[in-house]
A tleap script that builds the chain and sets N, CA, C and O, in Angstrom:
source leaprc.protein.ff14SB
mol = sequence {
  NMET VAL VAL ILE LYS LEU ARG ASN SER VAL
  HIE GLN THR LEU PRO ASP LYS TYR LYS THR
  LEU GLU ASP PHE TYR GLU ASP ILE ASN THR
  TYR GLU GLU ILE ILE PHE GLU TYR ASN GLU
  GLN LYS TYR VAL VAL THR TYR TYR ASP ASN
  LYS LEU SER VAL ILE GLU TYR ASN ALA ALA
  ASP THR GLU GLN GLN TYR THR SER PRO GLN
  ASP PHE ALA GLU ASN PHE SER ILE SER GLY
  ASN ARG PHE LYS ASP ILE ILE THR LYS ILE
  SER VAL LEU VAL CARG
}
set mol.1.N position { 43.736 95.546 119.677 }
set mol.1.CA position { 44.676 95.749 118.937 }
set mol.1.C position { 45.235 97.388 119.129 }
set mol.1.O position { 44.262 98.072 119.447 }
set mol.2.N position { 46.101 97.966 119.064 }
set mol.2.CA position { 46.171 99.525 118.778 }
set mol.2.C position { 46.540 100.094 117.631 }
set mol.2.O position { 47.758 100.265 117.588 }
set mol.3.N position { 45.850 100.524 116.499 }
set mol.3.CA position { 47.118 101.165 116.100 }
set mol.3.C position { 47.246 102.228 116.209 }
set mol.3.O position { 46.250 102.945 116.107 }
set mol.4.N position { 48.646 102.853 116.486 }
set mol.4.CA position { 49.684 104.428 116.200 }
set mol.4.C position { 49.786 104.890 114.604 }
set mol.4.O position { 50.592 104.510 113.753 }
set mol.5.N position { 48.716 105.819 114.495 }
set mol.5.CA position { 49.448 106.536 113.567 }
set mol.5.C position { 50.274 108.115 113.507 }
set mol.5.O position { 49.604 109.102 113.811 }
set mol.6.N position { 51.138 108.221 113.270 }
set mol.6.CA position { 52.063 109.168 113.007 }
set mol.6.C position { 51.336 110.886 112.370 }
set mol.6.O position { 50.718 111.261 111.374 }
set mol.7.N position { 51.720 111.338 113.279 }
set mol.7.CA position { 51.385 112.788 112.534 }
set mol.7.C position { 52.138 112.819 111.227 }
set mol.7.O position { 51.670 112.840 110.089 }
set mol.8.N position { 53.387 112.817 111.613 }
set mol.8.CA position { 54.062 112.920 109.769 }
set mol.8.C position { 54.778 112.393 109.593 }
set mol.8.O position { 55.904 112.433 110.088 }
set mol.9.N position { 54.093 111.305 108.346 }
set mol.9.CA position { 54.704 109.622 108.604 }
set mol.9.C position { 55.885 110.035 106.797 }
set mol.9.O position { 56.371 109.197 106.038 }
set mol.10.N position { 55.948 111.234 106.718 }
set mol.10.CA position { 57.312 111.422 105.330 }
set mol.10.C position { 58.405 112.122 106.474 }
set mol.10.O position { 58.368 112.928 107.404 }
set mol.11.N position { 59.551 111.120 105.642 }
set mol.11.CA position { 61.486 111.107 106.164 }
set mol.11.C position { 61.444 111.879 106.039 }
set mol.11.O position { 60.351 112.366 105.752 }
set mol.12.N position { 62.663 112.739 106.147 }
set mol.12.CA position { 62.894 114.129 105.803 }
set mol.12.C position { 64.909 113.621 105.434 }
set mol.12.O position { 65.870 113.135 106.031 }
set mol.13.N position { 64.690 113.942 104.628 }
set mol.13.CA position { 66.055 113.581 104.016 }
set mol.13.C position { 67.222 114.982 103.914 }
set mol.13.O position { 66.980 115.840 103.065 }
set mol.14.N position { 68.019 115.084 104.492 }
set mol.14.CA position { 69.344 115.659 105.235 }
set mol.14.C position { 69.852 116.257 104.153 }
set mol.14.O position { 69.415 115.492 103.293 }
set mol.15.N position { 70.332 116.900 103.692 }
set mol.15.CA position { 71.175 117.255 102.257 }
set mol.15.C position { 73.033 116.651 102.793 }
set mol.15.O position { 73.525 116.806 103.911 }
set mol.16.N position { 73.579 116.103 101.798 }
set mol.16.CA position { 74.876 116.110 102.108 }
set mol.16.C position { 76.398 116.961 102.239 }
set mol.16.O position { 77.560 116.619 102.459 }
set mol.17.N position { 75.646 118.333 101.959 }
set mol.17.CA position { 76.131 119.321 101.577 }
set mol.17.C position { 75.766 120.505 102.472 }
set mol.17.O position { 74.595 120.659 102.819 }
set mol.18.N position { 76.638 121.267 102.818 }
set mol.18.CA position { 75.848 122.658 103.767 }
set mol.18.C position { 75.868 123.930 102.600 }
set mol.18.O position { 76.682 123.667 101.715 }
set mol.19.N position { 75.266 125.055 102.424 }
set mol.19.CA position { 75.221 125.539 102.016 }
set mol.19.C position { 75.749 126.901 102.742 }
set mol.19.O position { 76.026 127.839 101.995 }
set mol.20.N position { 75.919 127.083 104.244 }
set mol.20.CA position { 76.326 127.840 104.762 }
set mol.20.C position { 76.551 127.271 105.900 }
set mol.20.O position { 75.742 126.469 106.367 }
set mol.21.N position { 78.437 127.812 106.933 }
set mol.21.CA position { 78.636 128.056 107.943 }
set mol.21.C position { 77.225 128.032 109.257 }
set mol.21.O position { 77.205 127.565 110.396 }
set mol.22.N position { 76.233 128.720 108.486 }
set mol.22.CA position { 76.153 128.375 109.999 }
set mol.22.C position { 74.529 127.345 109.978 }
set mol.22.O position { 73.618 127.311 110.805 }
set mol.23.N position { 74.712 126.592 108.641 }
set mol.23.CA position { 74.088 124.880 108.653 }
set mol.23.C position { 74.682 124.262 109.461 }
set mol.23.O position { 74.161 123.818 110.484 }
set mol.24.N position { 75.817 124.129 109.161 }
set mol.24.CA position { 77.284 123.436 110.217 }
set mol.24.C position { 77.129 123.959 111.727 }
set mol.24.O position { 76.990 123.379 112.803 }
set mol.25.N position { 77.200 125.093 111.403 }
set mol.25.CA position { 76.394 125.244 113.852 }
set mol.25.C position { 75.583 124.799 114.154 }
set mol.25.O position { 75.654 123.815 114.889 }
set mol.26.N position { 74.177 125.408 113.648 }
set mol.26.CA position { 72.871 124.008 113.278 }
set mol.26.C position { 73.503 122.801 114.016 }
set mol.26.O position { 73.608 122.741 115.241 }
set mol.27.N position { 73.857 121.974 113.265 }
set mol.27.CA position { 73.649 120.890 112.813 }
set mol.27.C position { 74.822 120.469 114.425 }
set mol.27.O position { 73.968 119.751 114.946 }
set mol.28.N position { 75.552 120.434 115.053 }
set mol.28.CA position { 76.552 120.298 115.447 }
set mol.28.C position { 75.535 121.047 116.846 }
set mol.28.O position { 75.242 120.383 117.841 }
set mol.29.N position { 75.224 122.121 116.707 }
set mol.29.CA position { 74.181 121.881 118.212 }
set mol.29.C position { 73.248 120.996 118.246 }
set mol.29.O position { 73.047 120.551 119.376 }
set mol.30.N position { 72.489 120.502 117.281 }
set mol.30.CA position { 72.003 119.716 117.089 }
set mol.30.C position { 71.774 118.104 117.684 }
set mol.30.O position { 71.113 117.358 118.405 }
set mol.31.N position { 72.629 118.217 116.968 }
set mol.31.CA position { 73.061 116.791 116.853 }
set mol.31.C position { 74.366 116.384 117.372 }
set mol.31.O position { 74.366 115.171 117.582 }
set mol.32.N position { 75.390 116.902 117.634 }
set mol.32.CA position { 76.622 117.009 119.190 }
set mol.32.C position { 77.884 116.119 118.478 }
set mol.32.O position { 78.989 116.007 119.010 }
set mol.33.N position { 77.435 115.377 116.898 }
set mol.33.CA position { 78.688 115.130 116.159 }
set mol.33.C position { 78.475 114.952 114.650 }
set mol.33.O position { 77.391 115.463 114.371 }
set mol.34.N position { 78.942 114.544 113.794 }
set mol.34.CA position { 79.102 114.928 112.464 }
set mol.34.C position { 80.159 114.206 112.356 }
set mol.34.O position { 80.959 113.903 113.242 }
set mol.35.N position { 80.160 113.758 110.577 }
set mol.35.CA position { 81.010 112.759 110.268 }
set mol.35.C position { 80.925 113.129 108.541 }
set mol.35.O position { 80.131 112.891 107.632 }
set mol.36.N position { 82.574 114.037 108.727 }
set mol.36.CA position { 81.824 114.118 107.081 }
set mol.36.C position { 83.514 113.871 106.395 }
set mol.36.O position { 84.557 113.504 106.935 }
set mol.37.N position { 83.366 114.046 105.763 }
set mol.37.CA position { 84.406 113.464 104.019 }
set mol.37.C position { 85.419 114.967 103.138 }
set mol.37.O position { 84.943 115.694 102.266 }
set mol.38.N position { 86.284 115.024 103.485 }
set mol.38.CA position { 87.104 115.867 102.783 }
set mol.38.C position { 88.280 115.746 101.818 }
set mol.38.O position { 89.072 116.354 102.539 }
set mol.39.N position { 88.936 115.461 100.848 }
set mol.39.CA position { 89.489 114.917 100.122 }
set mol.39.C position { 90.156 113.441 100.338 }
set mol.39.O position { 91.324 113.083 100.489 }
set mol.40.N position { 88.963 112.766 100.292 }
set mol.40.CA position { 88.295 110.585 100.526 }
set mol.40.C position { 89.652 110.823 102.044 }
set mol.40.O position { 90.597 110.110 102.381 }
set mol.41.N position { 89.245 111.835 102.477 }
set mol.41.CA position { 89.771 111.408 104.484 }
set mol.41.C position { 88.632 112.364 105.309 }
set mol.41.O position { 88.369 113.567 105.326 }
set mol.42.N position { 87.865 110.592 106.289 }
set mol.42.CA position { 87.463 111.302 106.795 }
set mol.42.C position { 87.303 111.681 108.405 }
set mol.42.O position { 87.731 110.789 109.137 }
set mol.43.N position { 86.812 112.741 109.028 }
set mol.43.CA position { 86.934 113.216 109.853 }
set mol.43.C position { 85.221 113.144 111.322 }
set mol.43.O position { 84.022 113.399 111.209 }
set mol.44.N position { 85.835 112.811 112.136 }
set mol.44.CA position { 84.611 112.908 113.076 }
set mol.44.C position { 84.680 114.438 114.473 }
set mol.44.O position { 85.708 114.594 115.131 }
set mol.45.N position { 83.354 115.432 114.688 }
set mol.45.CA position { 83.415 116.051 114.986 }
set mol.45.C position { 82.635 115.994 116.139 }
set mol.45.O position { 81.446 115.700 116.016 }
set mol.46.N position { 83.081 116.215 117.187 }
set mol.46.CA position { 81.436 115.584 118.504 }
set mol.46.C position { 82.236 116.583 119.771 }
set mol.46.O position { 83.255 117.270 119.841 }
set mol.47.N position { 81.456 116.314 120.399 }
set mol.47.CA position { 80.958 117.356 122.305 }
set mol.47.C position { 82.072 116.502 122.583 }
set mol.47.O position { 81.668 115.340 122.608 }
set mol.48.N position { 82.958 116.556 122.741 }
set mol.48.CA position { 83.488 116.283 124.078 }
set mol.48.C position { 84.187 116.809 125.442 }
set mol.48.O position { 85.030 117.706 125.453 }
set mol.49.N position { 83.668 116.050 126.716 }
set mol.49.CA position { 84.149 117.453 127.709 }
set mol.49.C position { 84.229 118.667 127.590 }
set mol.49.O position { 85.162 119.358 128.000 }
set mol.50.N position { 82.807 119.217 126.750 }
set mol.50.CA position { 82.561 120.259 126.945 }
set mol.50.C position { 83.328 121.291 125.871 }
set mol.50.O position { 83.381 122.514 125.997 }
set mol.51.N position { 83.965 120.429 124.680 }
set mol.51.CA position { 84.677 121.162 124.006 }
set mol.51.C position { 84.097 120.639 122.770 }
set mol.51.O position { 83.106 119.949 123.014 }
set mol.52.N position { 84.408 120.742 121.378 }
set mol.52.CA position { 84.735 121.096 120.476 }
set mol.52.C position { 85.954 119.134 120.458 }
set mol.52.O position { 86.949 119.280 121.169 }
set mol.53.N position { 85.906 118.230 120.051 }
set mol.53.CA position { 86.640 117.840 118.956 }
set mol.53.C position { 87.160 116.832 118.012 }
set mol.53.O position { 86.822 115.649 117.970 }
set mol.54.N position { 87.992 117.412 117.283 }
set mol.54.CA position { 87.920 116.343 115.688 }
set mol.54.C position { 88.881 116.091 115.474 }
set mol.54.O position { 89.805 116.904 115.486 }
set mol.55.N position { 89.035 114.471 115.111 }
set mol.55.CA position { 89.885 113.571 114.934 }
set mol.55.C position { 89.224 113.195 113.212 }
set mol.55.O position { 88.278 113.494 112.485 }
set mol.56.N position { 90.449 112.358 113.220 }
set mol.56.CA position { 90.841 111.925 111.660 }
set mol.56.C position { 90.399 110.612 111.512 }
set mol.56.O position { 91.178 109.739 111.894 }
set mol.57.N position { 89.045 110.183 110.923 }
set mol.57.CA position { 87.896 108.331 111.444 }
set mol.57.C position { 89.226 107.595 111.529 }
set mol.57.O position { 90.140 107.648 110.706 }
set mol.58.N position { 89.174 106.803 112.820 }
set mol.58.CA position { 89.744 105.744 112.976 }
set mol.58.C position { 91.566 105.586 113.245 }
set mol.58.O position { 92.425 104.739 113.001 }
set mol.59.N position { 91.489 107.273 114.040 }
set mol.59.CA position { 93.042 107.750 114.158 }
set mol.59.C position { 93.129 108.780 115.069 }
set mol.59.O position { 93.496 109.944 114.908 }
set mol.60.N position { 92.554 107.909 116.528 }
set mol.60.CA position { 92.295 109.104 117.904 }
set mol.60.C position { 93.883 110.333 117.815 }
set mol.60.O position { 93.673 111.543 117.737 }
set mol.61.N position { 95.212 109.832 117.841 }
set mol.61.CA position { 96.359 110.720 117.847 }
set mol.61.C position { 96.714 111.719 117.246 }
set mol.61.O position { 97.843 112.206 117.299 }
set mol.62.N position { 95.210 112.384 116.219 }
set mol.62.CA position { 94.837 113.272 115.765 }
set mol.62.C position { 93.969 114.263 116.577 }
set mol.62.O position { 94.049 115.457 116.287 }
set mol.63.N position { 93.523 114.045 117.116 }
set mol.63.CA position { 93.223 114.963 117.859 }
set mol.63.C position { 93.154 116.162 118.142 }
set mol.63.O position { 94.115 116.683 118.708 }
set mol.64.N position { 92.210 116.784 117.883 }
set mol.64.CA position { 92.343 118.541 118.629 }
set mol.64.C position { 91.387 119.005 119.006 }
set mol.64.O position { 90.376 118.629 118.412 }
set mol.65.N position { 91.195 120.040 120.160 }
set mol.65.CA position { 90.016 120.805 120.654 }
set mol.65.C position { 89.399 121.858 120.492 }
set mol.65.O position { 90.304 122.663 120.270 }
set mol.66.N position { 88.552 122.345 120.458 }
set mol.66.CA position { 88.048 123.689 120.140 }
set mol.66.C position { 86.910 124.516 121.405 }
set mol.66.O position { 85.941 123.965 121.929 }
set mol.67.N position { 87.288 125.656 121.609 }
set mol.67.CA position { 86.356 125.994 122.906 }
set mol.67.C position { 84.593 126.252 121.687 }
set mol.67.O position { 83.516 126.557 122.198 }
set mol.68.N position { 84.672 126.156 121.020 }
set mol.68.CA position { 83.411 126.509 120.443 }
set mol.68.C position { 82.966 125.736 119.068 }
set mol.68.O position { 83.532 124.797 118.509 }
set mol.69.N position { 81.711 126.468 118.687 }
set mol.69.CA position { 82.349 125.301 116.950 }
set mol.69.C position { 82.261 126.725 116.178 }
set mol.69.O position { 81.842 126.745 115.021 }
set mol.70.N position { 82.632 127.831 116.788 }
set mol.70.CA position { 83.246 128.949 115.815 }
set mol.70.C position { 84.737 128.876 115.727 }
set mol.70.O position { 85.454 128.997 114.734 }
set mol.71.N position { 85.098 128.620 117.154 }
set mol.71.CA position { 86.730 128.705 116.641 }
set mol.71.C position { 87.121 127.070 116.026 }
set mol.71.O position { 88.208 126.806 115.511 }
set mol.72.N position { 86.331 126.372 116.151 }
set mol.72.CA position { 86.941 125.477 115.341 }
set mol.72.C position { 86.668 126.368 113.938 }
set mol.72.O position { 87.650 127.091 113.766 }
set mol.73.N position { 86.085 126.480 113.320 }
set mol.73.CA position { 85.493 126.587 111.893 }
set mol.73.C position { 86.496 127.524 111.872 }
set mol.73.O position { 87.052 127.432 110.777 }
set mol.74.N position { 87.107 128.561 112.689 }
set mol.74.CA position { 88.201 129.521 112.065 }
set mol.74.C position { 89.326 128.822 112.577 }
set mol.74.O position { 89.967 129.407 111.704 }
set mol.75.N position { 90.081 128.214 113.085 }
set mol.75.CA position { 91.148 127.418 113.258 }
set mol.75.C position { 91.212 125.546 112.792 }
set mol.75.O position { 92.091 124.798 113.220 }
set mol.76.N position { 90.463 125.250 112.170 }
set mol.76.CA position { 90.131 123.688 112.528 }
set mol.76.C position { 90.605 123.722 110.703 }
set mol.76.O position { 89.988 124.384 109.868 }
set mol.77.N position { 91.868 122.810 110.385 }
set mol.77.CA position { 92.578 123.773 108.647 }
set mol.77.C position { 92.841 122.096 108.335 }
set mol.77.O position { 93.188 121.215 109.122 }
set mol.78.N position { 92.471 122.004 106.579 }
set mol.78.CA position { 93.125 120.655 106.055 }
set mol.78.C position { 93.775 120.903 105.283 }
set mol.78.O position { 93.257 121.768 104.577 }
set mol.79.N position { 94.644 120.646 104.982 }
set mol.79.CA position { 96.011 120.402 104.067 }
set mol.79.C position { 96.423 122.489 103.897 }
set mol.79.O position { 96.828 122.812 102.781 }
set mol.80.N position { 96.337 123.246 104.585 }
set mol.80.CA position { 96.107 124.494 104.435 }
set mol.80.C position { 94.549 125.275 104.046 }
set mol.80.O position { 94.588 126.421 103.600 }
set mol.81.N position { 93.419 124.691 104.214 }
set mol.81.CA position { 92.276 125.212 104.426 }
set mol.81.C position { 91.706 125.245 105.210 }
set mol.81.O position { 91.235 124.200 105.658 }
set mol.82.N position { 91.403 126.659 105.884 }
set mol.82.CA position { 90.062 126.703 106.616 }
set mol.82.C position { 88.802 126.174 106.660 }
set mol.82.O position { 87.947 126.551 105.858 }
set mol.83.N position { 88.624 125.519 107.320 }
set mol.83.CA position { 86.934 124.867 108.203 }
set mol.83.C position { 86.248 125.725 106.901 }
set mol.83.O position { 86.021 125.582 105.699 }
set mol.84.N position { 86.049 126.891 108.185 }
set mol.84.CA position { 84.796 127.436 107.406 }
set mol.84.C position { 85.341 128.054 106.122 }
set mol.84.O position { 84.823 129.168 106.051 }
set mol.85.N position { 86.115 127.866 105.109 }
set mol.85.CA position { 86.442 128.354 103.438 }
set mol.85.C position { 86.146 127.127 102.745 }
set mol.85.O position { 85.922 127.227 101.538 }
set mol.86.N position { 86.084 125.507 103.506 }
set mol.86.CA position { 85.434 124.463 102.779 }
set mol.86.C position { 84.109 123.749 102.693 }
set mol.86.O position { 83.662 122.889 101.933 }
set mol.87.N position { 83.598 124.454 103.816 }
set mol.87.CA position { 82.469 124.222 104.256 }
set mol.87.C position { 81.313 123.609 103.583 }
set mol.87.O position { 80.497 122.756 103.934 }
set mol.88.N position { 81.557 124.579 102.079 }
set mol.88.CA position { 80.368 123.904 101.522 }
set mol.88.C position { 80.865 122.859 100.228 }
set mol.88.O position { 80.310 122.433 99.216 }
set mol.89.N position { 81.964 122.729 100.731 }
set mol.89.CA position { 82.492 121.134 99.548 }
set mol.89.C position { 83.089 120.544 100.523 }
set mol.89.O position { 84.274 120.550 100.192 }
set mol.90.N position { 82.933 119.722 102.147 }
set mol.90.CA position { 82.713 119.303 102.735 }
set mol.90.C position { 81.000 117.995 102.401 }
set mol.90.O position { 79.865 118.401 102.152 }
set mol.91.N position { 81.440 116.473 102.528 }
set mol.91.CA position { 80.299 116.401 102.441 }
set mol.91.C position { 80.125 115.492 103.461 }
set mol.91.O position { 80.832 114.504 103.665 }
set mol.92.N position { 78.926 115.939 104.257 }
set mol.92.CA position { 78.516 115.732 105.653 }
set mol.92.C position { 77.695 113.691 105.716 }
set mol.92.O position { 76.637 113.446 105.135 }
set mol.93.N position { 78.163 113.035 106.184 }
set mol.93.CA position { 78.106 111.853 105.788 }
set mol.93.C position { 76.942 111.301 107.187 }
set mol.93.O position { 75.863 110.798 106.873 }
set mol.94.N position { 77.276 111.451 108.483 }
set mol.94.CA position { 76.500 110.720 109.410 }
set mol.94.C position { 75.982 112.232 110.177 }
set mol.94.O position { 76.791 113.155 110.086 }
set mol.95.N position { 74.609 112.521 110.958 }
set mol.95.CA position { 74.796 113.272 112.143 }
set mol.95.C position { 73.964 113.208 113.037 }
set mol.95.O position { 74.119 113.858 114.072 }
savepdb mol mol.pdb
quit
């Protein structure tokens, strides 16, 4: 019988809110897909075809594409609010 011990057995819990826009940039570059909620609407942000794609959850016809996370943060808006201005208000559901 072989017993394998993990070096670090503590499960790290990630926060469900971002403190800064840089936290989002780090996550999207690490996980390549994020599902978040804002004003009771869910959104999926993912890399697709070397672009950053965002859609409302289960609504493929709402897809928008951006050249980079920075382009997305500057130009994607929800109800007239730019993503970069609401970054600390979104709820991160999946990374």
